[in-house]
Phi, psi and omega in degrees: 000323182296328176295321176295316181294326179297330182277348183270141176249126180287145174256127179280124180263318178210187182300331183236014183223138175222162179229154175246134179258116180271147183288329182210168182298328180294312178296319179301318178294319178298314181291321179301323178293335181268355182310311180301317179293317181293314182292323177299314180298311182295321178299319180290313183291323181268353185050054183223083189292344180264012181296135180233149179227141176225163179236132177238136177267127181294132178281158182300324181290341180276341183285135181293140181281138177274124185267146172285165178303321179295316178294324177297316179301311178298319179297319180294324177295319181289324184280334188229107182294326178295321178295320179297319179296318180296316178301318181292315182294323181270359179055048179274149176203162176242000000 
């Protein structure tokens, strides 16, 4: 579980509240069960008694799509005009 938490970045919602975005409902439930322990620890260490934590499960539409090598190549051409020019000059293709 600690390895999962290490990979997560908290999003600050307000001065005293932050949220963790879980990749799926299972991870969300695991983190949700740890909220009391995490907030107690952070409140003591930061001396911030009004600190609040919430967990949000990332929706499928929010997850980045994994591109195939061909799609990555086309995306790189669209994003970088110098790369597109190089591809054209060297007559590269996939």
